[in-house]
TORBA-768800 format. One line per 5 residues: their letters; for each residue x, y, z of N, C-alpha, C. Coordinates in nm, 2 decimals. Layout:
% residues N
A> X/Y/Z/X/Y/Z/X/Y/Z | ...
This chain:
% residues 163
MQLFC> -6.40/6.69/2.25/-6.48/6.62/2.31/-6.56/6.71/2.43 | -6.68/6.69/2.45/-6.75/6.76/2.59/-6.84/6.64/2.63 | -6.85/6.64/2.76/-6.93/6.58/2.83/-7.06/6.62/2.89 | -7.14/6.55/2.92/-7.27/6.61/3.01/-7.28/6.53/3.08 | -7.28/6.53/3.21/-7.32/6.42/3.29/-7.45/6.53/3.40
AEAKG> -7.53/6.41/3.44/-7.66/6.45/3.52/-7.63/6.45/3.60 | -7.63/6.54/3.74/-7.54/6.56/3.86/-7.71/6.64/3.95 | -7.79/6.67/3.88/-7.88/6.74/3.92/-8.04/6.63/4.00 | -8.06/6.71/4.11/-8.19/6.63/4.20/-8.29/6.74/4.19 | -8.43/6.63/4.18/-8.55/6.73/4.17/-8.60/6.75/4.04
LKEKM> -8.71/6.76/4.03/-8.73/6.78/3.86/-8.71/6.98/3.81 | -8.75/7.05/3.89/-8.67/7.17/3.90/-8.55/7.21/3.83 | -8.50/7.13/3.92/-8.31/7.14/3.89/-8.27/7.05/3.78 | -8.33/6.98/3.76/-8.32/6.88/3.62/-8.34/6.97/3.52 | -8.47/7.02/3.50/-8.49/7.11/3.36/-8.40/7.19/3.36
RERRR> -8.33/7.26/3.48/-8.23/7.39/3.45/-8.12/7.35/3.42 | -8.06/7.22/3.47/-7.95/7.15/3.40/-7.93/7.12/3.28 | -8.09/7.10/3.20/-8.11/7.01/3.09/-8.10/7.14/2.99 | -8.17/7.27/3.03/-8.18/7.38/2.96/-8.01/7.43/2.93 | -7.92/7.45/3.04/-7.80/7.46/3.04/-7.73/7.38/2.92
NFAAL> -7.73/7.26/2.89/-7.66/7.15/2.81/-7.70/7.19/2.71 | -7.84/7.17/2.68/-7.84/7.25/2.57/-7.85/7.36/2.49 | -7.82/7.47/2.56/-7.76/7.59/2.55/-7.61/7.55/2.49 | -7.52/7.48/2.58/-7.38/7.48/2.60/-7.36/7.33/2.42 | -7.47/7.22/2.41/-7.45/7.16/2.32/-7.50/7.24/2.16
QVAVK> -7.60/7.38/2.20/-7.61/7.47/2.06/-7.50/7.51/2.04 | -7.40/7.58/2.12/-7.28/7.66/2.13/-7.21/7.55/2.04 | -7.16/7.44/2.12/-7.04/7.38/2.07/-7.07/7.33/1.91 | -7.22/7.27/1.89/-7.23/7.17/1.74/-7.19/7.31/1.67 | -7.27/7.41/1.70/-7.25/7.53/1.58/-7.09/7.54/1.56
AVQPD> -7.04/7.57/1.62/-6.86/7.58/1.61/-6.79/7.50/1.58 | -6.80/7.36/1.58/-6.73/7.25/1.56/-6.82/7.23/1.46 | -6.93/7.17/1.44/-7.04/7.12/1.32/-6.94/7.01/1.28 | -6.97/6.92/1.39/-6.88/6.76/1.34/-6.98/6.66/1.28 | -6.92/6.59/1.20/-6.98/6.50/1.09/-7.05/6.34/1.14
RIAVG> -6.94/6.31/1.30/-7.01/6.22/1.38/-7.01/6.26/1.54 | -7.11/6.20/1.61/-7.11/6.19/1.72/-7.11/6.06/1.79 | -6.99/6.06/1.89/-6.99/5.94/1.94/-7.08/5.93/2.08 | -7.14/5.85/2.13/-7.23/5.85/2.23/-7.24/5.71/2.28 | -7.25/5.71/2.43/-7.29/5.56/2.51/-7.44/5.54/2.51
SDRRV> -7.54/5.64/2.48/-7.67/5.52/2.50/-7.73/5.66/2.37 | -7.78/5.63/2.27/-7.85/5.68/2.16/-7.99/5.75/2.19 | -8.03/5.69/2.35/-8.18/5.73/2.39/-8.18/5.83/2.48 | -8.04/5.93/2.48/-8.04/6.03/2.58/-8.06/6.15/2.49 | -8.15/6.23/2.55/-8.20/6.34/2.51/-8.13/6.47/2.45
EFQFA> -8.01/6.45/2.51/-7.90/6.53/2.48/-7.81/6.49/2.33 | -7.78/6.36/2.32/-7.74/6.31/2.19/-7.88/6.32/2.07 | -7.98/6.32/2.10/-8.12/6.37/2.00/-8.11/6.48/1.97 | -8.06/6.56/2.09/-8.06/6.72/2.09/-7.96/6.80/1.96 | -7.84/6.74/1.96/-7.69/6.76/1.91/-7.76/6.73/1.80
MHCLH> -7.78/6.60/1.71/-7.83/6.53/1.58/-7.91/6.66/1.53 | -8.06/6.68/1.63/-8.10/6.77/1.55/-8.10/6.94/1.52 | -8.00/6.96/1.60/-7.94/7.09/1.59/-7.82/7.09/1.48 | -7.77/6.98/1.46/-7.65/6.92/1.28/-7.75/6.95/1.20 | -7.85/6.88/1.20/-7.96/6.88/1.06/-8.01/7.02/1.02
RLGLN> -8.03/7.10/1.15/-8.06/7.23/1.14/-7.98/7.30/1.05 | -7.86/7.30/1.07/-7.77/7.33/1.01/-7.73/7.27/0.86 | -7.79/7.17/0.85/-7.79/7.12/0.69/-7.70/7.01/0.69 | -7.65/7.00/0.80/-7.55/6.88/0.80/-7.62/6.75/0.82 | -7.53/6.62/0.76/-7.61/6.51/0.77/-7.54/6.44/0.87
PKGIY> -7.47/6.42/1.00/-7.40/6.38/1.11/-7.42/6.24/1.09 | -7.27/6.15/1.14/-7.32/6.01/1.17/-7.35/5.97/1.31 | -7.44/5.91/1.41/-7.45/5.90/1.56/-7.35/5.72/1.54 | -7.26/5.76/1.66/-7.20/5.63/1.68/-7.23/5.57/1.81 | -7.28/5.50/1.82/-7.29/5.43/1.96/-7.25/5.30/2.02
LDDGL> -7.14/5.36/2.10/-7.01/5.30/2.17/-7.04/5.18/2.25 | -7.18/5.18/2.31/-7.17/5.08/2.41/-7.20/4.97/2.36 | -7.14/4.83/2.42/-7.12/4.69/2.37/-7.24/4.66/2.41 | -7.36/4.71/2.52/-7.48/4.63/2.52/-7.45/4.59/2.65 | -7.36/4.53/2.73/-7.39/4.48/2.85/-7.45/4.54/2.94
YTYAG> -7.35/4.67/2.99/-7.38/4.76/3.08/-7.53/4.79/3.09 | -7.55/4.82/2.98/-7.69/4.90/2.96/-7.81/4.79/2.99 | -7.76/4.68/2.93/-7.90/4.58/2.91/-7.87/4.41/3.00 | -7.76/4.45/3.09/-7.71/4.36/3.16/-7.87/4.33/3.25 | -7.94/4.40/3.29/-8.06/4.40/3.44/-8.17/4.36/3.34
RPAWF> -8.18/4.34/3.22/-8.29/4.27/3.16/-8.27/4.13/3.16 | -8.17/4.07/3.10/-8.12/3.92/3.12/-8.12/3.87/3.26 | -8.09/3.96/3.35/-8.11/3.92/3.47/-8.27/3.91/3.54 | -8.35/4.02/3.50/-8.46/3.95/3.52/-8.51/3.86/3.48 | -8.47/3.81/3.36/-8.56/3.66/3.28/-8.48/3.57/3.34
LLLLA> -8.35/3.58/3.35/-8.32/3.46/3.40/-8.38/3.40/3.54 | -8.40/3.53/3.62/-8.43/3.54/3.77/-8.61/3.47/3.76 | -8.67/3.51/3.65/-8.80/3.48/3.63/-8.79/3.36/3.62 | -8.72/3.26/3.54/-8.71/3.17/3.45/-8.71/3.04/3.61 | -8.57/3.11/3.64/-8.51/3.00/3.78/-8.64/2.97/3.86
AVAAA> -8.73/3.09/3.90/-8.84/3.09/3.99/-8.95/3.01/3.95 | -8.97/3.00/3.81/-9.11/2.93/3.76/-9.06/2.79/3.76 | -8.92/2.75/3.74/-8.84/2.63/3.72/-8.85/2.59/3.86 | -8.82/2.65/3.98/-8.82/2.63/4.14/-8.96/2.58/4.16 | -9.07/2.62/4.10/-9.22/2.63/4.09/-9.26/2.50/4.08
LRGRF> -9.20/2.43/3.96/-9.26/2.37/3.90/-9.18/2.24/3.90 | -9.07/2.23/3.97/-8.96/2.13/4.03/-8.99/2.00/3.99 | -9.14/1.96/4.07/-9.16/1.83/4.09/-9.20/1.81/3.99 | -9.22/1.84/3.86/-9.26/1.80/3.74/-9.10/1.78/3.65 | -9.02/1.84/3.68/-8.89/1.83/3.63/-8.77/1.71/3.66
RNGWR> -8.83/1.68/3.79/-8.74/1.57/3.89/-8.61/1.63/3.91 | -8.51/1.61/3.88/-8.37/1.71/3.90/-8.32/1.76/3.79 | -8.44/1.79/3.69/-8.37/1.86/3.58/-8.44/2.02/3.60 | -8.50/2.05/3.71/-8.51/2.22/3.75/-8.42/2.27/3.83 | -8.36/2.15/3.84/-8.18/2.25/3.94/-8.09/2.27/3.83
IVHYL> -8.11/2.25/3.74/-7.99/2.28/3.62/-8.06/2.45/3.58 | -8.19/2.43/3.56/-8.22/2.58/3.55/-8.21/2.69/3.65 | -8.23/2.63/3.78/-8.27/2.72/3.92/-8.11/2.79/3.94 | -8.01/2.69/3.86/-7.85/2.76/3.84/-7.85/2.91/3.76 | -7.94/2.93/3.67/-7.94/3.04/3.61/-7.92/3.14/3.74
TCVAL> -7.97/3.16/3.85/-8.00/3.22/3.94/-7.85/3.31/3.93 | -7.75/3.23/3.94/-7.63/3.26/3.98/-7.56/3.35/3.83 | -7.58/3.32/3.72/-7.59/3.43/3.62/-7.62/3.53/3.63 | -7.75/3.56/3.64/-7.87/3.64/3.66/-7.77/3.72/3.77 | -7.73/3.67/3.89/-7.65/3.77/4.00/-7.53/3.83/3.94
AFGAV> -7.47/3.75/3.82/-7.36/3.85/3.77/-7.41/3.96/3.71 | -7.50/3.94/3.59/-7.57/4.04/3.52/-7.60/4.14/3.60 | -7.69/4.11/3.73/-7.73/4.22/3.83/-7.63/4.29/3.88 | -7.54/4.23/3.93/-7.44/4.30/3.97/-7.37/4.44/3.90 | -7.31/4.37/3.73/-7.27/4.45/3.65/-7.37/4.57/3.62
HATML> -7.51/4.51/3.61/-7.59/4.64/3.59/-7.63/4.71/3.73 | -7.59/4.70/3.79/-7.66/4.80/3.93/-7.51/4.88/3.94 | -7.38/4.81/3.93/-7.26/4.89/3.91/-7.25/4.99/3.84 | -7.30/4.98/3.73/-7.29/5.06/3.61/-7.40/5.16/3.56 | -7.49/5.16/3.68/-7.64/5.24/3.65/-7.61/5.37/3.62
GTSFV> -7.45/5.42/3.70/-7.42/5.56/3.64/-7.49/5.68/3.74 | -7.52/5.80/3.72/-7.58/5.89/3.73/-7.74/5.92/3.74 | -7.79/5.83/3.65/-7.93/5.86/3.61/-8.01/5.77/3.76 | -7.92/5.72/3.85/-7.99/5.61/3.94/-7.85/5.64/4.03 | -7.90/5.74/4.16/-7.77/5.74/4.23/-7.79/5.64/4.34
VSTVA> -7.71/5.59/4.39/-7.68/5.49/4.49/-7.53/5.49/4.56 | -7.57/5.47/4.69/-7.48/5.53/4.81/-7.33/5.42/4.74 | -7.25/5.44/4.77/-7.15/5.35/4.81/-7.16/5.22/4.93 | -7.22/5.23/5.00/-7.26/5.09/5.10/-7.32/5.06/5.02 | -7.41/5.08/4.96/-7.55/5.00/4.88/-7.44/4.91/4.74
HVVML> -7.35/4.96/4.69/-7.30/4.96/4.58/-7.16/4.80/4.65 | -7.11/4.82/4.79/-7.03/4.76/4.82/-7.09/4.62/4.89 | -7.20/4.63/4.95/-7.30/4.54/4.99/-7.37/4.43/4.88 | -7.41/4.50/4.82/-7.44/4.44/4.65/-7.32/4.32/4.57 | -7.21/4.47/4.57/-7.08/4.34/4.52/-7.04/4.21/4.65
LLAAL> -7.06/4.27/4.72/-7.04/4.13/4.86/-7.13/4.03/4.82 | -7.25/4.08/4.82/-7.38/3.96/4.83/-7.34/3.85/4.65 | -7.30/3.96/4.60/-7.25/3.89/4.46/-7.14/3.81/4.44 | -7.01/3.83/4.53/-6.89/3.73/4.58/-6.93/3.67/4.65 | -7.02/3.63/4.77/-7.07/3.54/4.85/-7.18/3.45/4.74
GLLVF> -7.26/3.49/4.70/-7.32/3.39/4.60/-7.24/3.32/4.47 | -7.13/3.37/4.44/-7.05/3.33/4.36/-6.98/3.19/4.41 | -6.94/3.25/4.58/-6.83/3.14/4.63/-6.96/3.01/4.68 | -7.09/3.02/4.71/-7.15/2.94/4.77/-7.19/2.87/4.63 | -7.18/2.93/4.50/-7.20/2.84/4.40/-7.11/2.72/4.40
VRKRV> -6.98/2.78/4.34/-6.86/2.69/4.37/-6.80/2.63/4.46 | -6.86/2.62/4.58/-6.86/2.56/4.70/-6.94/2.42/4.68 | -7.05/2.46/4.64/-7.16/2.35/4.63/-7.10/2.27/4.47 | -7.02/2.32/4.37/-7.04/2.24/4.27/-6.90/2.16/4.32 | -6.83/2.21/4.38/-6.68/2.14/4.45/-6.73/1.98/4.52
EAWQR> -6.83/2.04/4.60/-6.86/1.91/4.71/-6.91/1.83/4.63 | -7.01/1.88/4.52/-7.05/1.75/4.40/-6.99/1.70/4.37 | -6.88/1.71/4.33/-6.74/1.68/4.25/-6.74/1.56/4.35 | -6.70/1.61/4.48/-6.61/1.55/4.57/-6.70/1.41/4.59 | -6.83/1.44/4.60/-6.92/1.33/4.65/-6.93/1.22/4.53
RRARA> -6.94/1.26/4.39/-6.92/1.19/4.28/-6.79/1.10/4.25 | -6.67/1.15/4.30/-6.57/1.09/4.36/-6.55/1.00/4.42 | -6.60/1.03/4.55/-6.60/0.92/4.62/-6.70/0.81/4.65 | -6.83/0.81/4.56/-6.91/0.77/4.51/-6.83/0.64/4.44 | -6.76/0.69/4.33/-6.67/0.66/4.22/-6.59/0.52/4.28
ARR> -6.52/0.57/4.37/-6.37/0.52/4.44/-6.46/0.39/4.53 | -6.57/0.42/4.55/-6.63/0.31/4.65/-6.66/0.16/4.54 | -6.67/0.22/4.42/-6.73/0.08/4.38/-6.61/-0.02/4.31
C-alpha cells in the first residue's frame, strides 16, 4: 500500500510534487503489478495515471472506489438545501406556515456543510481555527434548532392543558 498526499503549495511546487508522485507510482506499479487499485477518489490524476501504467503493461486492473459519497458529496446537497430554504423564505407569503418546514432544511444543510468542510483534506487547506469555528457554529445551530423544537412542544402542551 502506498499513499500519496498533496502537500505542495503554488503551481510550480505542485507540478514538481506530481512528477515525483508519478515517478514513484510508475516504479511501484511496474514492480507490484496489482490487479486492483483501491482509491478514495477515482477522479484523482494519480489514480488515472496508475491505471494507465497498468494498461500499458498489458494488464487489466480493477479500480475500486472506497468513498461512500458522504464526505465527498456532502457539499453539493448542502448548497441545494440552502438554496431551497432561501427560496422558501423569499416566497413565505405564498406558503403560509408551510415555508417554515422547508426552511428547517438549513439545519440539515449546516450538518452537511460541517461534514464537507471538515473532510476537505489537503486539497483545500483550512486553518485549525477555521475548523473549530465552523464546528462551533454547527453545534450552535443544532442547539438553536433543538431549543426551538422543545419550546414549540412546550407551547403546544400548555395550550392543550388549558383546554
